[in-house]
Every structure is written in structure tokens, then in C-alpha cells.
C-alpha positions as CSV (number, residue, x, y, z in Angstrom):
1,M,4.7,-11.6,11.1
2,A,2.4,-11.5,14.1
3,I,3.9,-11.2,17.6
4,T,2.0,-13.5,20.0
5,P,2.7,-14.6,23.6
6,R,2.9,-18.3,22.6
7,S,5.3,-17.7,19.8
8,F,7.6,-15.4,21.8
9,N,9.8,-16.8,24.6
10,L,12.9,-14.6,24.5
11,P,13.9,-11.6,26.7
12,F,14.3,-9.1,23.8
13,L,12.1,-8.1,20.9
14,V,13.4,-5.5,18.4
15,C,11.0,-4.3,15.7
16,F,12.6,-1.8,13.3
17,G,11.9,-0.1,10.0
18,T,10.0,2.7,8.3
19,E,6.4,1.3,8.2
20,D,4.8,3.0,11.2
21,F,1.6,1.1,10.8
22,F,3.2,-2.2,11.6
23,L,5.4,-0.8,14.3
24,D,2.3,0.7,16.0
25,R,0.6,-2.7,15.7
26,D,3.6,-4.3,17.3
27,I,3.3,-2.0,20.3
28,E,-0.4,-2.8,20.7
29,R,0.2,-6.6,20.4
30,A,3.1,-6.4,23.0
31,K,0.8,-4.4,25.3
32,A,-1.9,-7.1,25.0
33,W,0.3,-10.1,26.1
34,A,-1.6,-11.8,28.9
35,N,-0.5,-11.9,32.5
36,R,2.2,-9.3,32.2
37,G,2.4,-5.8,33.5
38,V,3.2,-3.3,30.8
39,V,5.5,-0.2,31.0
40,L,5.5,2.0,27.9
41,V,8.3,4.7,27.6
42,D,9.4,7.0,24.9
43,G,13.0,7.0,23.7
44,H,13.1,10.8,23.3
45,G,15.2,12.2,26.1
46,L,15.6,8.8,27.8
47,T,19.1,7.6,28.7
48,D,20.2,4.0,28.6
49,Y,20.8,4.1,32.3
50,E,17.2,5.2,32.9
51,L,15.9,2.4,30.7
52,V,18.0,-0.2,32.5
53,S,16.7,1.1,35.8
54,I,13.1,0.7,34.6
55,C,13.8,-2.9,33.5
56,E,15.5,-3.8,36.8
57,E,12.7,-2.4,39.0
58,R,11.4,-5.1,41.4
59,S,8.0,-6.4,40.7
60,D,5.9,-9.3,41.9
61,R,4.6,-10.0,38.4
62,L,6.0,-10.6,34.9
63,R,6.5,-7.4,33.0
64,T,6.9,-6.1,29.4
65,V,8.9,-2.9,29.0
66,I,8.2,-1.3,25.6
67,V,10.4,1.6,24.5
68,D,9.1,3.5,21.4
69,D,11.5,5.4,19.2
70,A,14.2,3.3,20.7
71,Q,16.8,4.7,18.3
72,K,16.5,8.0,20.3
73,V,17.8,6.5,23.6
74,K,20.9,8.3,24.6
75,G,24.0,6.2,25.3
76,D,24.4,2.5,25.2
77,K,27.1,1.3,27.7
78,A,24.7,0.4,30.5
79,L,22.2,-1.1,28.1
80,K,24.8,-3.2,26.4
81,A,25.9,-4.5,29.8
82,Y,22.3,-5.3,30.7
83,I,21.8,-7.2,27.5
84,E,25.0,-9.1,27.9
85,D,24.1,-10.2,31.4
86,R,20.5,-11.4,30.6
87,S,19.9,-15.1,30.2
88,K,17.8,-16.1,27.2
89,S,15.6,-18.1,29.5
90,D,14.9,-15.2,31.8
91,L,11.4,-13.9,30.8
92,S,10.7,-12.0,34.0
93,V,11.1,-8.8,31.9
94,I,10.7,-8.7,28.2
95,L,12.2,-5.6,26.7
96,A,10.5,-4.6,23.4
97,A,12.3,-1.9,21.4
98,I,10.5,-0.1,18.6
99,V,13.1,1.4,16.3
100,R,11.6,3.7,13.7
101,S,14.5,3.7,11.4
102,E,16.0,1.6,8.6
103,K,19.4,1.7,10.3
104,L,19.6,-0.4,13.5
105,P,21.8,1.0,16.3
106,D,24.5,-1.5,17.5
107,V,23.0,-1.8,20.9
108,W,19.7,-3.1,19.4
109,S,21.5,-5.4,17.1
110,G,23.0,-6.9,20.2
111,A,19.6,-7.3,21.7
112,I,18.5,-9.3,18.7
113,S,21.4,-11.7,19.3
114,K,19.6,-12.7,22.5
115,G,16.1,-12.2,21.3
116,K,14.2,-11.6,18.1
117,G,14.4,-8.9,15.4
118,I,11.6,-8.1,12.9
119,E,12.1,-5.6,10.1
120,R,9.0,-3.6,9.1
121,K,9.7,-2.3,5.6
122,R,7.4,0.2,4.0
123,L,5.2,-1.8,1.6
124,K,5.3,-0.9,-2.1
125,G,2.2,0.0,-4.0
126,W,1.4,0.9,-7.6
127,S,3.9,-1.6,-8.9
128,A,3.9,-4.9,-10.8
129,N,4.7,-6.6,-7.5
130,N,2.1,-4.8,-5.4
131,E,2.9,-5.6,-1.8
132,I,0.0,-3.6,-0.4
133,S,-2.5,-5.7,-2.4
134,K,-0.9,-8.9,-1.1
135,W,-1.2,-7.5,2.4
136,L,-4.9,-6.7,1.9
137,L,-5.5,-10.3,0.8
138,A,-3.8,-11.7,3.9
139,E,-5.5,-9.2,6.2
140,V,-9.0,-9.9,5.0
141,E,-8.3,-13.6,5.4
142,R,-7.1,-13.0,9.0
143,M,-10.4,-11.1,9.6
144,G,-12.4,-14.1,8.4
145,A,-13.6,-12.8,5.1
146,S,-12.5,-12.6,1.4
147,F,-12.5,-10.5,-1.7
148,E,-14.1,-11.2,-5.0
149,K,-11.2,-11.7,-7.4
150,G,-9.3,-8.5,-8.0
151,L,-11.3,-6.3,-5.7
152,E,-8.4,-5.8,-3.3
153,T,-7.0,-3.6,-6.1
154,T,-10.3,-1.7,-6.3
155,L,-10.2,-1.0,-2.6
156,L,-6.6,0.2,-3.0
157,Q,-7.4,2.5,-5.9
158,S,-10.4,3.9,-4.0
159,V,-8.8,4.5,-0.6
160,G,-5.1,5.0,-1.4
161,L,-1.8,3.7,0.1
162,D,-2.3,4.7,3.7
163,L,-2.3,1.4,5.6
164,Y,-4.1,3.0,8.6
165,R,-7.0,4.0,6.4
166,L,-7.0,0.8,4.5
167,E,-7.2,-1.2,7.7
168,N,-10.1,0.9,9.0
169,E,-12.1,0.6,5.7
170,L,-11.4,-3.2,5.6
171,R,-12.7,-3.6,9.1
172,K,-16.0,-1.8,8.1
173,L,-16.3,-4.1,5.0
174,V,-15.8,-7.2,7.1
175,L,-18.4,-6.1,9.6
176,L,-20.8,-5.5,6.6
177,V,-20.4,-8.9,5.0
178,G,-20.0,-10.9,8.2
179,P,-17.9,-13.9,9.1
180,G,-17.1,-16.0,6.0
181,G,-18.5,-13.3,3.8
182,K,-17.2,-12.1,0.4
183,I,-16.5,-8.5,-0.3
184,E,-18.0,-7.4,-3.6
185,K,-17.7,-4.1,-5.6
186,K,-21.0,-2.8,-4.3
187,H,-19.8,-3.2,-0.7
188,I,-16.6,-1.1,-1.4
189,F,-18.6,1.7,-3.0
190,L,-21.1,1.6,-0.2
191,V,-18.6,1.7,2.7
192,T,-15.5,3.6,1.5
193,S,-15.0,7.3,0.8
194,P,-13.0,7.5,-2.4
195,S,-9.9,9.8,-2.5
196,M,-7.6,10.7,-5.3
197,V,-4.2,9.3,-4.6
198,S,-0.8,9.3,-6.4
199,D,2.9,8.9,-5.7
200,P,6.1,9.8,-7.6
201,F,6.4,6.3,-9.0
202,Q,3.0,6.6,-10.7
203,V,4.2,9.8,-12.4
204,A,7.4,8.2,-13.6
205,E,5.8,4.9,-14.6
206,A,3.1,6.7,-16.7
207,A,5.7,9.0,-18.3
208,I,8.1,6.2,-19.3
209,S,5.1,4.2,-20.6
210,K,4.3,7.2,-23.0
211,D,1.0,7.9,-21.3
212,P,1.0,11.7,-20.9
213,K,-2.6,12.1,-19.7
214,R,-2.1,9.6,-16.9
215,A,1.3,11.1,-16.0
216,M,-0.1,14.6,-15.8
217,N,-3.1,13.6,-13.8
218,A,-0.9,11.8,-11.3
219,L,1.4,14.8,-11.1
220,S,-1.6,17.1,-10.6
221,V,-2.9,15.0,-7.7
222,L,0.5,14.9,-6.1
223,Y,0.9,18.7,-6.4
224,K,-2.5,19.4,-4.8
225,S,-1.6,17.3,-1.8
226,Q,2.1,18.2,-1.3
227,G,2.8,21.4,-3.2
228,D,6.3,22.2,-4.2
229,E,7.8,19.5,-2.0
230,V,6.7,16.9,-4.5
231,F,9.1,18.0,-7.3
232,V,12.3,16.6,-5.9
233,P,10.9,13.0,-5.4
234,V,9.2,13.1,-8.8
235,V,12.4,14.0,-10.6
236,S,14.3,11.4,-8.6
237,A,11.7,8.8,-9.6
238,L,11.9,9.8,-13.2
239,M,15.7,9.5,-13.2
240,R,15.5,6.0,-11.7
241,Q,13.0,5.0,-14.3
242,V,14.9,6.4,-17.2
243,E,18.2,5.0,-16.0
244,K,16.7,1.5,-15.6
245,T,15.0,1.7,-19.0
246,L,18.3,2.8,-20.6
247,L,20.1,-0.2,-19.1
248,I,17.5,-2.6,-20.4
249,R,17.6,-1.0,-23.8
250,R,21.3,-1.3,-24.1
251,M,21.3,-4.9,-22.9
252,I,18.6,-5.8,-25.4
253,D,20.6,-4.1,-28.2
254,K,23.5,-6.3,-27.3
255,G,21.4,-9.4,-27.7
256,V,21.4,-10.4,-24.0
257,P,18.5,-12.9,-23.3
258,D,15.5,-11.4,-21.5
259,E,16.0,-13.7,-18.5
260,E,19.5,-12.4,-17.9
261,V,18.4,-8.7,-18.4
262,A,15.6,-9.2,-15.9
263,T,18.0,-10.6,-13.3
264,A,20.5,-7.8,-13.9
265,V,18.0,-5.1,-13.3
266,G,16.3,-6.9,-10.4
267,I,12.9,-7.4,-12.0
268,K,10.9,-10.6,-11.9
269,P,10.3,-12.4,-15.2
270,W,6.6,-11.7,-15.6
271,P,6.7,-7.9,-15.0
272,F,9.9,-7.7,-17.1
273,K,8.3,-9.5,-20.0
274,N,5.0,-7.7,-19.9
275,F,6.0,-4.2,-18.8
276,A,9.7,-3.3,-18.6
277,A,10.9,-4.9,-21.9
278,P,8.0,-3.5,-24.0
279,V,8.5,0.0,-22.5
280,A,12.3,-0.1,-23.2
281,R,11.6,-1.1,-26.8
282,K,9.7,2.1,-27.3
283,Y,12.9,4.1,-27.0
284,D,16.4,4.1,-28.5
285,A,19.4,4.6,-26.3
286,S,20.2,8.1,-27.6
287,T,16.7,9.4,-26.7
288,L,17.0,8.0,-23.2
289,I,20.4,9.6,-22.7
290,R,19.0,12.9,-23.9
291,H,16.1,12.5,-21.3
292,M,18.7,11.8,-18.6
293,G,20.6,14.9,-19.4
294,R,17.5,17.0,-19.2
295,L,16.6,15.4,-15.9
296,C,20.0,16.1,-14.4
297,K,19.6,19.8,-15.2
298,L,16.0,19.6,-13.8
299,D,17.2,18.0,-10.6
300,A,19.5,21.0,-10.0
301,D,16.7,23.4,-10.9
302,V,14.1,22.0,-8.5
303,K,16.7,21.9,-5.6
304,G,17.7,25.4,-6.3
305,P,16.1,28.9,-6.6
306,A,14.7,28.3,-10.1
307,R,11.3,30.0,-10.8
308,S,8.3,28.1,-12.2
309,K,9.4,24.7,-11.0
310,R,6.1,23.2,-11.7
311,T,6.2,24.2,-15.3
312,L,9.7,22.9,-15.7
313,V,8.7,19.5,-14.2
314,E,5.5,19.3,-16.3
315,L,7.4,20.1,-19.6
316,T,10.0,17.3,-18.8
317,V,7.2,14.8,-18.0
318,L,5.5,15.6,-21.3
319,A,8.8,15.4,-23.2
320,I,9.4,11.9,-21.8
321,A,5.8,10.8,-22.3
322,G,5.4,12.3,-25.7
């Protein structure tokens, strides 16, 4: 959701969540609102009294006060009173709070009640419902170009999940093809610099799909980029994947219709029918329970002082994928 001057006519804007790319874009768009003076402050070390004082400074022009890392502002009594006293029709000062956290402090929830709140969730990639691919399609359309069918996935596979880099590469591609142009595979290979990317979900998804080569390649890429820090999230992803597969397997064994199973585990019908259900049918419940027991022990090992953690994780990945 874009924040534009025409669409925004309230005294408070609160953008919150964990996707820094969109939060940074919100700041730039708020700074670009026409005919307003802009004051940008950092919430680190800032008290609510100081923030209110900035908002109440006299000025002969309309102003936008943007507070980044607003979850770090100390105290809330003065700020709550300021929000309470503001009229929804008073646009002399627009206070835009950028909260870089899933949890929204009460004071900023109060600001939303007199303004607008927008959640910026981290987009999911490498899944049946690939949100980053959908974002790429919307973004290229916004820039006045288009992809040949399926090429947004090619760009994602070439560049990775970093939205900052994807945006940069997409801008170069649109400049190359021009307004109304169509991005082809040759353009992607001409403009972008491929990088090997992976995430814990890829490792878990490949392992549970019984694809040991893909699982180990994904784990190797992760290890090269993150080192030992990757083992805890990988084990966590494996546990979630095995647990979900076990639940599906048990419900299938009880004769529960596929539609009801998909609803129970929170998977849409198409990915359930074409991925989750076929994967679950590769296992019996006792095997999945055994894998879960091994993962519980592995979880304690990677969080503790165990030696050869990489070997332990690799052996478990191979055991599940085998």
C-alpha cells in the first residue's frame, strides 16, 4: 500500500513490522509529500516529551515529523496526551511513526485510532505462495514494464530474497527495456549478477520432499553465508516441516477429506493437493515420529556445547531426505 499525499488526510501515520525495505520506503515517501516541511528524528534516546515538543514547535508552514525506530521512544504519558488532544482534521503537523517491530506499543496503537496504521510484514519467498514473486509482478507494473511469463521467478532465483537488491536490479531492467517494454530472459542475464541464495525453509522443504542433493546444496550455501548461526533456524524449520507433515499424515490415515486437512493446517487447496499431501504420503506416522525425536535431540545439541554441529545437522537432513 503506497502512502501518497492525496490518499492521506489524517494527523497520524504508523507503519510497523519487520520488513525494513517497505518501512524505509515509507520514510522516503513521507519525506516527499509536497508543500510540507520535514523533520526526521531517531527514536533511540528520544523521550516522548522531546517528541511532543518537536511536534508543537511553531512554524509558518505545514510539517511532517517522522520518527524512525519509534518503538525506542522512552515514556508515553506526554505522547498519549498529545494524541488524545489532536483533532483528526488538524493536519498542520502529521506525525509519522516507523515502528520496526511486530509488536506495536500501546501509544502507537492509540495513534492509529486517530490516524492510519499499516503493517509491513516480511514477504515469504521459496514457498508455494511466493509473496516476493507477486510483489515483483506488481512492482514491474508500477514501473511501466512487464515480465515474460514466469520470469519474475527467474529474477528471484538469480538475485535472491533481498528486496533492496531486487528493486535495484528491477530498475536497471526497466531502464533497459524502456516504457511499456517486456523483460526477457536475455535481459536478466545481461543486467543482473547472479548469487547463490538459500534459506532454512529451502533446506527443510527439500529434505521432507526426499531430495537429498537439493537439501545439502541449500544447507551448504547457507553455511557459507552464515556459518554456525544457521544451525538453529535450520533445525527449527525442519521441526516445523516434520510436525506439519505428521499432522497431515495422521489426518489422511483417519480418512479426513483433503479440503478439511488443508484448512486444518493452514495450506491453500492447490499447494496442499500438489505438494503437501503427496509429500505426507511418502512417509508413515512412525517414521515421522522417529524423525521428530531425532530433531528434538539435535535442537538441544545445536543450542549447546556439542562438537561437530554441522555434521550432526547434515546427518539428520540426510536421514529425513533418504
